[in-house]
C-alpha angles and dihedrals in degrees: 000000000000116000094188115114111256095238089059095053119125113254110264094230096048105075110163095316098070120041119195112236089226089081087067103041106031119100093204089058091049091051092048090051091057089053102040103030108026096034092036135079099304134115122235128199107239106168148327108259085237086069090063100035102150138050107273095021119131146184128204117218141137144256101208102316094329111109113234134181125210116206141176111224129214088261086063091245123129122242138177133196138172110271095235123109114238090224109060103344102259122147110267099197117044101176127084092227141341143115133282105213094199095038092243126131110194127189110233094217101065102353097246104168130215134183126233090274090057095250119145110248105164140027117184113236091005087156095036128237123289091346094309130110123350135133122301116277090247094055107127118194090205088067094055106056124135118273106273125227117211108233139191128193112220124178094330096319133101122223126185136197138184093199123108094209102038107145125237110294094244093048088047092054097044129229100285097041091048091049093054092042089056091043092061094040099042094129139019115300136213121217109233101180150315134234129183133201137179116222121198097225144079114287093234092063086064093046088055091049093056091054095048118095089164093074099046099082091040105046101033113067092180091053095052101033096052096036099244090129132001130165087235093065127101107270147129140220118212130191121202124184089348103278103044118081149171126202119185138179140180117221117228094028102101122126120239091239093053094047091048090052090053091051091050090058088058094222114196089220095056102075102152110174092012099083133037136177120246086209107036090176086092087074094046110110147149130248101241102175132054093224093068092234110149101174130043125169109184115186118195109187129266109006116007139075118180114195144191114185108169102306096339114109122185149154115225117200117201107206117180118220098184133315093295103044144035137181119235114204119195118198111187121203146172133184124280091235094054116135117240088250093054092045091055090048090055092048092052094045091054083082086077096062141034129061094319097027119142087239108020101053090071093060090059090048094051090048090056093045090055092047096047091053100051100040094118100020106085095141093064127080137215128232121247105171106120107136093006140302104286127102094237140116128253140213089238139047105245096091146103093199092115090056091049086053090052093054095043089055091042093056091051094048093047093044090236 
């Protein structure tokens, strides 16, 4: 039996081809997402193990809007806990990352101290002072640990869940998504940097964007003009378990007929011969994989995008900060055995992505444009019918099938 309020129900006619704008601008929907999605049976990317390499090291992050800390204990195991003191609810860890040399995490408010597992180890004045005050005799520190997050380490990454019945991580991903995940994380990685940005829009607009090969040739002039990605290229879009997806493409593989069709449409983003780079070394790269794939956008609902764009490799974390804003955290990486030449190529190509990237900045802008336009129009719906009405993948890149998969899975999770 559905527990969702009747006025939040999905329109009967909509299915997964028409999404009501209320899911983007309604506070009740946002609150329900935190309960049913983020505190439900879903996995959330928390860190690369390389971000917590040593005993006592930690990283602060979020599951939804709940603050979480990932740690490495003195037993060399990885743990995660909610960053909220069991005493009065203050944040225990105030830094984004670092290392606790003694393995202690103390709340600044009243100095309650926890170990890397989140277990309470010390309470100041627990027995009082000079026979006065103190905690009750039956106070048991074991009963006042931090809220634990169940974690799994998978191919050099750490995922966490609050759910009691969350499936195995590989089962959760699905066969194709897991394959491409392992493809990009097939050997030890090196973290090369991090950038962060706040985007004034609902987090699901960005989730749609990462599952949308249709837009990439139309929005991104740099992509299409310089041939990094065109809808005419050989590629595929794959749906796993409804809301997880992979889209991939190989540059330089388009047919003459498909490219001519694009030129006939006179796309403003296809300006071959009109623009050139003063420093074309930005486009110089290396073929890293035997399969010839040069672009992969892997979207693992609800909070992770794993990407390969040419030689740029990155995790993107989507962290909601309310119904009207989210934080996007980019963590760039290479492989530990990269040559100096390949490492320098990656560093230069990072100019393509991130908050000011020659490609990626337009995705943030389009997210805000959508959010600005629907702020008061929750009763209306959009149209998601490119390449049909089914939530399925395709053997081409002119499709919105992955987005339909997202909304099919979303409705099931939200009990809409």
